[in-house]
Structure formats: structure tokens, C-alpha cells
N, CA, C and O atoms as a GROMACS GRO file, in nm:
protein
  532
    1MET      N    1  -6.183   1.111   9.462
    1MET     CA    2  -6.117   1.156   9.342
    1MET      C    3  -6.023   1.272   9.377
    1MET      O    4  -6.060   1.363   9.451
    2GLU      N    5  -5.902   1.267   9.323
    2GLU     CA    6  -5.801   1.369   9.352
    2GLU      C    7  -5.832   1.497   9.275
    2GLU      O    8  -5.873   1.492   9.158
    3ASN      N    9  -5.813   1.611   9.340
    3ASN     CA   10  -5.837   1.740   9.277
    3ASN      C   11  -5.713   1.780   9.197
    3ASN      O   12  -5.609   1.812   9.255
    4LEU      N   13  -5.723   1.777   9.065
    4LEU     CA   14  -5.609   1.810   8.980
    4LEU      C   15  -5.613   1.958   8.942
    4LEU      O   16  -5.718   2.013   8.910
    5ILE      N   17  -5.496   2.021   8.947
    5ILE     CA   18  -5.482   2.162   8.911
    5ILE      C   19  -5.442   2.170   8.764
    5ILE      O   20  -5.350   2.099   8.721
    6ASN      N   21  -5.508   2.253   8.688
    6ASN     CA   22  -5.476   2.272   8.547
    6ASN      C   23  -5.373   2.384   8.535
    6ASN      O   24  -5.407   2.502   8.548
    7LEU      N   25  -5.248   2.347   8.510
    7LEU     CA   26  -5.140   2.446   8.498
    7LEU      C   27  -5.146   2.522   8.366
    7LEU      O   28  -5.066   2.613   8.344
    8GLU      N   29  -5.239   2.485   8.279
    8GLU     CA   30  -5.256   2.558   8.154
    8GLU      C   31  -5.350   2.676   8.172
    8GLU      O   32  -5.380   2.747   8.076
    9THR      N   33  -5.396   2.697   8.294
    9THR     CA   34  -5.484   2.809   8.326
    9THR      C   35  -5.403   2.919   8.394
    9THR      O   36  -5.334   2.894   8.492
   10THR      N   37  -5.412   3.040   8.341
   10THR     CA   38  -5.351   3.155   8.407
   10THR      C   39  -5.446   3.201   8.516
   10THR      O   40  -5.568   3.206   8.497
   11LYS      N   41  -5.389   3.234   8.633
   11LYS     CA   42  -5.468   3.278   8.747
   11LYS      C   43  -5.418   3.414   8.793
   11LYS      O   44  -5.298   3.441   8.792
   12VAL      N   45  -5.512   3.500   8.833
   12VAL     CA   46  -5.478   3.636   8.876
   12VAL      C   47  -5.543   3.663   9.011
   12VAL      O   48  -5.664   3.644   9.027
   13ARG      N   49  -5.463   3.706   9.108
   13ARG     CA   50  -5.516   3.743   9.240
   13ARG      C   51  -5.467   3.883   9.275
   13ARG      O   52  -5.350   3.915   9.253
   14ILE      N   53  -5.556   3.966   9.329
   14ILE     CA   54  -5.524   4.100   9.377
   14ILE      C   55  -5.500   4.089   9.527
   14ILE      O   56  -5.584   4.036   9.600
   15VAL      N   57  -5.386   4.140   9.574
   15VAL     CA   58  -5.355   4.138   9.717
   15VAL      C   59  -5.313   4.277   9.764
   15VAL      O   60  -5.296   4.369   9.684
   16ASN      N   61  -5.298   4.289   9.896
   16ASN     CA   62  -5.268   4.420   9.955
   16ASN      C   63  -5.124   4.437  10.003
   16ASN      O   64  -5.075   4.550  10.007
   17SER      N   65  -5.057   4.329  10.040
   17SER     CA   66  -4.929   4.343  10.108
   17SER      C   67  -4.829   4.238  10.062
   17SER      O   68  -4.864   4.142   9.994
   18ILE      N   69  -4.703   4.259  10.101
   18ILE     CA   70  -4.597   4.164  10.067
   18ILE      C   71  -4.622   4.028  10.132
   18ILE      O   72  -4.589   3.925  10.073
   19THR      N   73  -4.681   4.027  10.250
   19THR     CA   74  -4.714   3.900  10.317
   19THR      C   75  -4.817   3.824  10.235
   19THR      O   76  -4.804   3.703  10.217
   20GLU      N   77  -4.918   3.895  10.187
   20GLU     CA   78  -5.020   3.831  10.104
   20GLU      C   79  -4.961   3.784   9.971
   20GLU      O   80  -5.003   3.681   9.917
   21VAL      N   81  -4.863   3.859   9.918
   21VAL     CA   82  -4.795   3.816   9.795
   21VAL      C   83  -4.729   3.681   9.819
   21VAL      O   84  -4.749   3.587   9.742
   22GLN      N   85  -4.650   3.671   9.926
   22GLN     CA   86  -4.578   3.546   9.953
   22GLN      C   87  -4.675   3.432   9.979
   22GLN      O   88  -4.652   3.319   9.934
   23ASP      N   89  -4.783   3.458  10.051
   23ASP     CA   90  -4.884   3.354  10.075
   23ASP      C   91  -4.941   3.303   9.943
   23ASP      O   92  -4.955   3.182   9.924
   24GLN      N   93  -4.973   3.394   9.852
   24GLN     CA   94  -5.030   3.354   9.724
   24GLN      C   95  -4.926   3.282   9.638
   24GLN      O   96  -4.959   3.185   9.570
   25VAL      N   97  -4.803   3.329   9.641
   25VAL     CA   98  -4.696   3.261   9.567
   25VAL      C   99  -4.684   3.117   9.618
   25VAL      O  100  -4.671   3.024   9.538
   26ASN      N  101  -4.688   3.099   9.749
   26ASN     CA  102  -4.679   2.964   9.807
   26ASN      C  103  -4.793   2.875   9.758
   26ASN      O  104  -4.772   2.758   9.728
   27ILE      N  105  -4.913   2.932   9.751
   27ILE     CA  106  -5.029   2.855   9.702
   27ILE      C  107  -5.006   2.813   9.557
   27ILE      O  108  -5.026   2.697   9.522
   28PHE      N  109  -4.962   2.907   9.474
   28PHE     CA  110  -4.938   2.874   9.333
   28PHE      C  111  -4.827   2.769   9.320
   28PHE      O  112  -4.836   2.679   9.236
   29GLN      N  113  -4.722   2.779   9.402
   29GLN     CA  114  -4.614   2.680   9.399
   29GLN      C  115  -4.667   2.542   9.436
   29GLN      O  116  -4.635   2.443   9.370
   30ARG      N  117  -4.748   2.534   9.541
   30ARG     CA  118  -4.806   2.406   9.583
   30ARG      C  119  -4.895   2.346   9.473
   30ARG      O  120  -4.906   2.224   9.461
   31GLU      N  121  -4.958   2.433   9.395
   31GLU     CA  122  -5.041   2.386   9.284
   31GLU      C  123  -4.956   2.333   9.168
   31GLU      O  124  -5.007   2.264   9.080
   32GLY      N  125  -4.826   2.365   9.168
   32GLY     CA  126  -4.736   2.315   9.065
   32GLY      C  127  -4.682   2.417   8.969
   32GLY      O  128  -4.607   2.382   8.878
   33TYR      N  129  -4.719   2.544   8.984
   33TYR     CA  130  -4.663   2.648   8.897
   33TYR      C  131  -4.516   2.670   8.931
   33TYR      O  132  -4.478   2.672   9.048
   34LEU      N  133  -4.434   2.686   8.827
   34LEU     CA  134  -4.292   2.713   8.846
   34LEU      C  135  -4.272   2.859   8.886
   34LEU      O  136  -4.349   2.947   8.848
   35ASN      N  137  -4.167   2.884   8.966
   35ASN     CA  138  -4.137   3.022   9.008
   35ASN      C  139  -4.123   3.115   8.888
   35ASN      O  140  -4.161   3.231   8.895
   36ASP      N  141  -4.069   3.063   8.777
   36ASP     CA  142  -4.050   3.145   8.658
   36ASP      C  143  -4.182   3.188   8.595
   36ASP      O  144  -4.185   3.276   8.509
   37ASN      N  145  -4.293   3.125   8.636
   37ASN     CA  146  -4.424   3.159   8.581
   37ASN      C  147  -4.516   3.224   8.684
   37ASN      O  148  -4.636   3.236   8.662
   38ILE      N  149  -4.459   3.267   8.796
   38ILE     CA  150  -4.536   3.337   8.898
   38ILE      C  151  -4.484   3.480   8.904
   38ILE      O  152  -4.369   3.505   8.940
   39PHE      N  153  -4.572   3.575   8.868
   39PHE     CA  154  -4.530   3.713   8.854
   39PHE      C  155  -4.601   3.804   8.954
   39PHE      O  156  -4.714   3.777   8.997
   40VAL      N  157  -4.531   3.912   8.988
   40VAL     CA  158  -4.590   4.017   9.070
   40VAL      C  159  -4.586   4.144   8.987
   40VAL      O  160  -4.490   4.169   8.914
   41LEU      N  161  -4.691   4.224   9.001
   41LEU     CA  162  -4.700   4.348   8.924
   41LEU      C  163  -4.763   4.455   9.011
   41LEU      O  164  -4.868   4.434   9.072
   42THR      N  165  -4.698   4.571   9.017
   42THR     CA  166  -4.751   4.686   9.091
   42THR      C  167  -4.741   4.808   9.000
   42THR      O  168  -4.684   4.803   8.892
   43HIS      N  169  -4.797   4.918   9.047
   43HIS     CA  170  -4.793   5.042   8.969
   43HIS      C  171  -4.658   5.111   8.977
   43HIS      O  172  -4.631   5.204   8.902
   44ASP      N  173  -4.572   5.066   9.068
   44ASP     CA  174  -4.442   5.129   9.092
   44ASP      C  175  -4.332   5.026   9.070
   44ASP      O  176  -4.325   4.925   9.140
   45LYS      N  177  -4.244   5.051   8.969
   45LYS     CA  178  -4.138   4.956   8.936
   45LYS      C  179  -4.048   4.926   9.056
   45LYS      O  180  -4.006   4.812   9.075
   46ASP      N  181  -4.017   5.029   9.136
   46ASP     CA  182  -3.932   5.007   9.254
   46ASP      C  183  -4.001   4.916   9.355
   46ASP      O  184  -3.938   4.828   9.413
   47ARG      N  185  -4.131   4.937   9.375
   47ARG     CA  186  -4.205   4.851   9.467
   47ARG      C  187  -4.209   4.708   9.414
   47ARG      O  188  -4.193   4.613   9.491
   48THR      N  189  -4.230   4.692   9.285
   48THR     CA  190  -4.229   4.558   9.225
   48THR      C  191  -4.095   4.492   9.251
   48THR      O  192  -4.090   4.376   9.292
   49SER      N  193  -3.986   4.563   9.229
   49SER     CA  194  -3.852   4.508   9.251
   49SER      C  195  -3.830   4.468   9.396
   49SER      O  196  -3.774   4.362   9.423
   50ARG      N  197  -3.876   4.552   9.489
   50ARG     CA  198  -3.860   4.520   9.632
   50ARG      C  199  -3.939   4.395   9.669
   50ARG      O  200  -3.891   4.311   9.745
   51ILE      N  201  -4.060   4.383   9.616
   51ILE     CA  202  -4.142   4.265   9.645
   51ILE      C  203  -4.077   4.140   9.586
   51ILE      O  204  -4.075   4.035   9.650
   52VAL      N  205  -4.026   4.150   9.464
   52VAL     CA  206  -3.960   4.036   9.400
   52VAL      C  207  -3.840   3.992   9.482
   52VAL      O  208  -3.817   3.872   9.499
   53GLU      N  209  -3.762   4.088   9.533
   53GLU     CA  210  -3.644   4.054   9.614
   53GLU      C  211  -3.680   3.981   9.742
   53GLU      O  212  -3.602   3.899   9.790
   54LYS      N  213  -3.798   4.009   9.798
   54LYS     CA  214  -3.836   3.953   9.929
   54LYS      C  215  -3.930   3.835   9.920
   54LYS      O  216  -3.968   3.778  10.022
   55THR      N  217  -3.970   3.796   9.799
   55THR     CA  218  -4.061   3.684   9.782
   55THR      C  219  -4.005   3.590   9.675
   55THR      O  220  -3.898   3.615   9.619
   56ASP      N  221  -4.079   3.484   9.647
   56ASP     CA  222  -4.039   3.390   9.543
   56ASP      C  223  -4.103   3.424   9.409
   56ASP      O  224  -4.102   3.342   9.317
   57ALA      N  225  -4.157   3.545   9.396
   57ALA     CA  226  -4.220   3.587   9.271
   57ALA      C  227  -4.115   3.640   9.175
   57ALA      O  228  -3.999   3.658   9.211
   58THR      N  229  -4.158   3.664   9.051
   58THR     CA  230  -4.070   3.711   8.944
   58THR      C  231  -4.133   3.834   8.880
   58THR      O  232  -4.254   3.854   8.890
   59LYS      N  233  -4.050   3.916   8.813
   59LYS     CA  234  -4.102   4.028   8.734
   59LYS      C  235  -4.131   3.978   8.593
   59LYS      O  236  -4.066   3.886   8.544
   60ILE      N  237  -4.229   4.040   8.529
   60ILE     CA  238  -4.257   4.010   8.388
   60ILE      C  239  -4.144   4.070   8.308
   60ILE      O  240  -4.121   4.191   8.313
   61GLY      N  241  -4.073   3.987   8.235
   61GLY     CA  242  -3.955   4.034   8.163
   61GLY      C  243  -3.967   4.016   8.013
   61GLY      O  244  -4.075   3.991   7.959
   62LEU      N  245  -3.854   4.030   7.946
   62LEU     CA  246  -3.846   4.023   7.801
   62LEU      C  247  -3.900   3.892   7.746
   62LEU      O  248  -3.969   3.892   7.644
   63ALA      N  249  -3.870   3.781   7.813
   63ALA     CA  250  -3.915   3.650   7.763
   63ALA      C  251  -4.066   3.642   7.759
   63ALA      O  252  -4.123   3.582   7.667
   64GLU      N  253  -4.132   3.701   7.856
   64GLU     CA  254  -4.278   3.695   7.862
   64GLU      C  255  -4.344   3.801   7.775
   64GLU      O  256  -4.445   3.775   7.710
   65GLU      N  257  -4.286   3.920   7.772
   65GLU     CA  258  -4.345   4.031   7.697
   65GLU      C  259  -4.324   4.018   7.548
   65GLU      O  260  -4.410   4.056   7.468
   66GLY      N  261  -4.210   3.963   7.511
   66GLY     CA  262  -4.169   3.965   7.372
   66GLY      C  263  -4.090   4.092   7.346
   66GLY      O  264  -4.112   4.193   7.412
   67PHE      N  265  -3.999   4.086   7.252
   67PHE     CA  266  -3.908   4.197   7.227
   67PHE      C  267  -3.980   4.325   7.185
   67PHE      O  268  -3.947   4.434   7.232
   68GLY      N  269  -4.080   4.311   7.097
   68GLY     CA  270  -4.152   4.429   7.047
   68GLY      C  271  -4.223   4.504   7.158
   68GLY      O  272  -4.218   4.627   7.164
   69THR      N  273  -4.289   4.431   7.247
   69THR     CA  274  -4.358   4.494   7.359
   69THR      C  275  -4.260   4.559   7.454
   69THR      O  276  -4.284   4.669   7.504
   70ALA      N  277  -4.148   4.490   7.479
   70ALA     CA  278  -4.047   4.545   7.571
   70ALA      C  279  -3.990   4.676   7.518
   70ALA      O  280  -3.972   4.771   7.595
   71VAL      N  281  -3.961   4.682   7.389
   71VAL     CA  282  -3.909   4.805   7.329
   71VAL      C  283  -4.015   4.914   7.334
   71VAL      O  284  -3.986   5.028   7.371
   72ALA      N  285  -4.137   4.880   7.298
   72ALA     CA  286  -4.245   4.979   7.300
   72ALA      C  287  -4.269   5.031   7.441
   72ALA      O  288  -4.303   5.148   7.459
   73ASN      N  289  -4.252   4.945   7.541
   73ASN     CA  290  -4.275   4.986   7.679
   73ASN      C  291  -4.178   5.094   7.725
   73ASN      O  292  -4.208   5.168   7.819
   74MET      N  293  -4.063   5.105   7.660
   74MET     CA  294  -3.968   5.210   7.697
   74MET      C  295  -4.027   5.349   7.669
   74MET      O  296  -3.981   5.448   7.726
   75PHE      N  297  -4.127   5.356   7.582
   75PHE     CA  298  -4.184   5.483   7.541
   75PHE      C  299  -4.328   5.502   7.591
   75PHE      O  300  -4.392   5.602   7.558
   76ARG      N  301  -4.377   5.408   7.668
   76ARG     CA  302  -4.515   5.413   7.716
   76ARG      C  303  -4.522   5.474   7.855
   76ARG      O  304  -4.423   5.475   7.929
   77SER      N  305  -4.640   5.525   7.889
   77SER     CA  306  -4.665   5.570   8.025
   77SER      C  307  -4.672   5.446   8.114
   77SER      O  308  -4.684   5.334   8.064
   78THR      N  309  -4.664   5.465   8.245
   78THR     CA  310  -4.669   5.352   8.338
   78THR      C  311  -4.795   5.269   8.318
   78THR      O  312  -4.786   5.146   8.311
   79GLY      N  313  -4.910   5.333   8.310
   79GLY     CA  314  -5.036   5.260   8.292
   79GLY      C  315  -5.037   5.181   8.162
   79GLY      O  316  -5.078   5.065   8.160
   80ASP      N  317  -4.992   5.243   8.054
   80ASP     CA  318  -4.987   5.174   7.924
   80ASP      C  319  -4.891   5.055   7.931
   80ASP      O  320  -4.920   4.948   7.876
   81GLU      N  321  -4.778   5.072   7.997
   81GLU     CA  322  -4.680   4.966   8.010
   81GLU      C  323  -4.737   4.849   8.091
   81GLU      O  324  -4.720   4.733   8.053
   82LEU      N  325  -4.804   4.880   8.202
   82LEU     CA  326  -4.863   4.773   8.283
   82LEU      C  327  -4.968   4.695   8.204
   82LEU      O  328  -4.971   4.572   8.209
   83ARG      N  329  -5.052   4.767   8.131
   83ARG     CA  330  -5.154   4.699   8.052
   83ARG      C  331  -5.091   4.613   7.943
   83ARG      O  332  -5.139   4.504   7.915
   84ALA      N  333  -4.983   4.662   7.881
   84ALA     CA  334  -4.915   4.585   7.777
   84ALA      C  335  -4.854   4.457   7.836
   84ALA      O  336  -4.860   4.351   7.774
   85LYS      N  337  -4.796   4.467   7.954
   85LYS     CA  338  -4.740   4.348   8.020
   85LYS      C  339  -4.850   4.246   8.048
   85LYS      O  340  -4.832   4.127   8.023
   86MET      N  341  -4.963   4.292   8.099
   86MET     CA  342  -5.073   4.200   8.127
   86MET      C  343  -5.127   4.139   7.999
   86MET      O  344  -5.157   4.019   7.994
   87ARG      N  345  -5.138   4.220   7.894
   87ARG     CA  346  -5.189   4.170   7.765
   87ARG      C  347  -5.099   4.060   7.710
   87ARG      O  348  -5.148   3.966   7.648
   88SER      N  349  -4.966   4.072   7.731
   88SER     CA  350  -4.874   3.971   7.680
   88SER      C  351  -4.894   3.836   7.749
   88SER      O  352  -4.854   3.733   7.696
   89LEU      N  353  -4.956   3.836   7.868
   89LEU     CA  354  -4.985   3.712   7.940
   89LEU      C  355  -5.125   3.660   7.908
   89LEU      O  356  -5.166   3.556   7.961
   90GLY      N  357  -5.198   3.730   7.823
   90GLY     CA  358  -5.329   3.683   7.780
   90GLY      C  359  -5.447   3.752   7.846
   90GLY      O  360  -5.561   3.715   7.822
   91ILE      N  361  -5.421   3.852   7.929
   91ILE     CA  362  -5.528   3.924   7.997
   91ILE      C  363  -5.594   4.019   7.896
   91ILE      O  364  -5.525   4.093   7.826
   92SER      N  365  -5.726   4.015   7.889
   92SER     CA  366  -5.797   4.096   7.790
   92SER      C  367  -5.777   4.245   7.816
   92SER      O  368  -5.736   4.286   7.924
   93LYS      N  369  -5.808   4.324   7.714
   93LYS     CA  370  -5.795   4.469   7.726
   93LYS      C  371  -5.882   4.522   7.841
   93LYS      O  372  -5.834   4.601   7.922
   94ALA      N  373  -6.007   4.479   7.848
   94ALA     CA  374  -6.098   4.527   7.954
   94ALA      C  375  -6.047   4.485   8.092
   94ALA      O  376  -6.049   4.566   8.185
   95ASP      N  377  -6.002   4.360   8.106
   95ASP     CA  378  -5.954   4.315   8.236
   95ASP      C  379  -5.822   4.382   8.274
   95ASP      O  380  -5.799   4.412   8.392
   96SER      N  381  -5.736   4.408   8.176
   96SER     CA  382  -5.609   4.476   8.207
   96SER      C  383  -5.636   4.619   8.254
   96SER      O  384  -5.566   4.670   8.341
   97GLU      N  385  -5.738   4.684   8.198
   97GLU     CA  386  -5.774   4.819   8.242
   97GLU      C  387  -5.830   4.816   8.385
   97GLU      O  388  -5.797   4.901   8.467
   98ARG      N  389  -5.914   4.716   8.413
   98ARG     CA  390  -5.972   4.701   8.547
   98ARG      C  391  -5.861   4.672   8.650
   98ARG      O  392  -5.860   4.729   8.759
   99LEU      N  393  -5.769   4.584   8.615
   99LEU     CA  394  -5.661   4.548   8.707
   99LEU      C  395  -5.564   4.664   8.728
   99LEU      O  396  -5.512   4.683   8.838
  100GLU      N  397  -5.540   4.741   8.623
  100GLU     CA  398  -5.452   4.857   8.635
  100GLU      C  399  -5.513   4.960   8.730
  100GLU      O  400  -5.441   5.026   8.804
  101THR      N  401  -5.645   4.973   8.728
  101THR     CA  402  -5.715   5.061   8.822
  101THR      C  403  -5.693   5.015   8.965
  101THR      O  404  -5.674   5.097   9.055
  102GLU      N  405  -5.695   4.884   8.987
  102GLU     CA  406  -5.668   4.830   9.121
  102GLU      C  407  -5.525   4.863   9.164
  102GLU      O  408  -5.501   4.897   9.280
  103MET      N  409  -5.431   4.853   9.071
  103MET     CA  410  -5.292   4.888   9.103
  103MET      C  411  -5.278   5.036   9.134
  103MET      O  412  -5.194   5.076   9.215
  104ASP      N  413  -5.361   5.120   9.070
  104ASP     CA  414  -5.364   5.263   9.102
  104ASP      C  415  -5.399   5.283   9.250
  104ASP      O  416  -5.358   5.381   9.312
  105ARG      N  417  -5.477   5.189   9.304
  105ARG     CA  418  -5.520   5.196   9.445
  105ARG      C  419  -5.423   5.125   9.538
  105ARG      O  420  -5.458   5.090   9.650
  106ASP      N  421  -5.299   5.104   9.491
  106ASP     CA  422  -5.191   5.044   9.570
  106ASP      C  423  -5.202   4.894   9.588
  106ASP      O  424  -5.136   4.836   9.674
  107LYS      N  425  -5.285   4.829   9.508
  107LYS     CA  426  -5.297   4.683   9.514
  107LYS      C  427  -5.183   4.619   9.437
  107LYS      O  428  -5.118   4.683   9.353
  108VAL      N  429  -5.159   4.491   9.465
  108VAL     CA  430  -5.053   4.414   9.400
  108VAL      C  431  -5.119   4.297   9.328
  108VAL      O  432  -5.207   4.231   9.382
  109LEU      N  433  -5.075   4.271   9.205
  109LEU     CA  434  -5.123   4.154   9.132
  109LEU      C  435  -5.023   4.041   9.148
  109LEU      O  436  -4.902   4.062   9.138
  110VAL      N  437  -5.074   3.922   9.174
  110VAL     CA  438  -4.992   3.801   9.171
  110VAL      C  439  -5.053   3.714   9.062
  110VAL      O  440  -5.171   3.680   9.067
  111ILE      N  441  -4.971   3.680   8.963
  111ILE     CA  442  -5.019   3.610   8.845
  111ILE      C  443  -4.944   3.478   8.830
  111ILE      O  444  -4.821   3.475   8.827
  112ALA      N  445  -5.020   3.367   8.821
  112ALA     CA  446  -4.963   3.237   8.785
  112ALA      C  447  -4.995   3.219   8.638
  112ALA      O  448  -5.111   3.204   8.600
  113TRP      N  449  -4.892   3.219   8.556
  113TRP     CA  450  -4.907   3.222   8.411
  113TRP      C  451  -4.900   3.082   8.351
  113TRP      O  452  -4.820   2.999   8.395
  114SER      N  453  -4.984   3.057   8.252
  114SER     CA  454  -4.988   2.927   8.184
  114SER      C  455  -4.866   2.904   8.096
  114SER      O  456  -4.832   2.790   8.065
  115GLY      N  457  -4.800   3.011   8.055
  115GLY     CA  458  -4.682   2.999   7.970
  115GLY      C  459  -4.707   3.032   7.825
  115GLY      O  460  -4.613   3.036   7.746
  116LYS      N  461  -4.833   3.055   7.787
  116LYS     CA  462  -4.865   3.089   7.649
  116LYS      C  463  -4.858   3.239   7.630
  116LYS      O  464  -4.920   3.315   7.705
  117GLU      N  465  -4.783   3.282   7.527
  117GLU     CA  466  -4.770   3.425   7.498
  117GLU      C  467  -4.884   3.470   7.407
  117GLU      O  468  -4.934   3.393   7.324
  118TYR      N  469  -4.925   3.594   7.424
  118TYR     CA  470  -5.033   3.653   7.344
  118TYR      C  471  -4.982   3.780   7.278
  118TYR      O  472  -4.905   3.856   7.336
  119ILE      N  473  -5.028   3.801   7.154
  119ILE     CA  474  -4.984   3.917   7.076
  119ILE      C  475  -5.108   3.990   7.024
  119ILE      O  476  -5.208   3.929   6.987
  120GLY      N  477  -5.098   4.123   7.021
  120GLY     CA  478  -5.207   4.203   6.966
  120GLY      C  479  -5.333   4.196   7.049
  120GLY      O  480  -5.328   4.206   7.172
  121GLU      N  481  -5.445   4.179   6.982
  121GLU     CA  482  -5.575   4.178   7.050
  121GLU      C  483  -5.613   4.039   7.102
  121GLU      O  484  -5.716   4.024   7.169
  122ASP      N  485  -5.532   3.939   7.072
  122ASP     CA  486  -5.560   3.803   7.118
  122ASP      C  487  -5.553   3.799   7.270
  122ASP      O  488  -5.469   3.866   7.331
  123PHE      N  489  -5.641   3.721   7.333
  123PHE     CA  490  -5.637   3.708   7.479
  123PHE      C  491  -5.687   3.570   7.519
  123PHE      O  492  -5.746   3.499   7.438
  124ASP      N  493  -5.665   3.534   7.643
  124ASP     CA  494  -5.702   3.405   7.697
  124ASP      C  495  -5.837   3.417   7.768
  124ASP      O  496  -5.845   3.480   7.874
  125PRO      N  497  -5.943   3.359   7.713
  125PRO     CA  498  -6.076   3.371   7.775
  125PRO      C  499  -6.093   3.281   7.897
  125PRO      O  500  -6.196   3.288   7.965
  126THR      N  501  -5.993   3.196   7.927
  126THR     CA  502  -6.006   3.101   8.037
  126THR      C  503  -5.934   3.144   8.164
  126THR      O  504  -5.926   3.066   8.259
  127ILE      N  505  -5.880   3.266   8.168
  127ILE     CA  506  -5.807   3.311   8.287
  127ILE      C  507  -5.900   3.309   8.407
  127ILE      O  508  -6.016   3.349   8.398
  128TYR      N  509  -5.847   3.263   8.519
  128TYR     CA  510  -5.925   3.258   8.644
  128TYR      C  511  -5.889   3.380   8.728
  128TYR      O  512  -5.772   3.398   8.764
  129TYR      N  513  -5.988   3.462   8.760
  129TYR     CA  514  -5.968   3.579   8.845
  129TYR      C  515  -6.029   3.550   8.981
  129TYR      O  516  -6.149   3.528   8.994
  130TYR      N  517  -5.944   3.550   9.083
  130TYR     CA  518  -5.994   3.530   9.218
  130TYR      C  519  -6.081   3.648   9.257
  130TYR      O  520  -6.053   3.761   9.218
  131THR      N  521  -6.186   3.623   9.332
  131THR     CA  522  -6.272   3.730   9.380
  131THR      C  523  -6.193   3.816   9.477
  131THR      O  524  -6.124   3.765   9.565
  132TYR      N  525  -6.203   3.947   9.460
  132TYR     CA  526  -6.130   4.040   9.547
  132TYR      C  527  -6.221   4.083   9.661
  132TYR      O  528  -6.338   4.116   9.640
  133TYR      N  529  -6.167   4.082   9.781
  133TYR     CA  530  -6.245   4.121   9.899
  133TYR      C  531  -6.205   4.258   9.946
  133TYR      O  532  -6.260   4.308  10.045
   0.00000   0.00000   0.00000
């Protein structure tokens, strides 16, 4: 029986380096996720931009965040902005706080997004979080 990948599942992996980012992006691409739905997120906007330039990943932008979140993010602290970006992809409040803590430790998130937008307290209970080593 063939192993089918469910592209309606958002997946989140924590990595350490740009090499690991590209490796994970390649895995998500082979699974069938479009480049436009593979995101990288770090605690530093400049670092995120540099990683995006050197890999096939994308930044979470207006289309994914929604206009209201994007405008609000102009007035938020970095941590609040990162959590809001994750929440717009369906990551729960508790998980976004945990992941933001990892980014505080210089980790990088690579996210393969299902494409469904989330607003407010709504979140996706089916997100797959890879075990971090």
C-alpha cells in the first residue's frame, strides 16, 4: 500500500541551521507541499529574510496573516508578532508560546501549511509537530 501524505495537515519542525532548513524544505516539497505554503520563521526578521533568500522557503506574509493581523503586527513586540503569525496558520496559543521560546534560543521553525487561515482563538488541533532533538 502506498504511503499517502495528507497536504491538509500543517506540519512544524524546529531546526538549528540554514542547511537543516533547506533539508526540511526539500522533504516538504517531496511530500507535495507548494513552496508558497512552506514558511520559515525566526526571532530576527533579518535572519528570516537571509534564510528565505538562500532556501526555497517563504516568509509568512499578508496573504497568510490577513490584513488585520498584519496591521496589528506593526505595533506589536517581536514575540507578540511571531505568535500572531503562528496563530494565523492555526497554531494554538500554548504551542505558539512554546515555539516562540524555541526561537528565543536561536532555533528556526520550518512550517508546511495546509492553507487554511485561522482567526482569533480558533486553532488547528491536527497540526503535526516533529519531535525536537
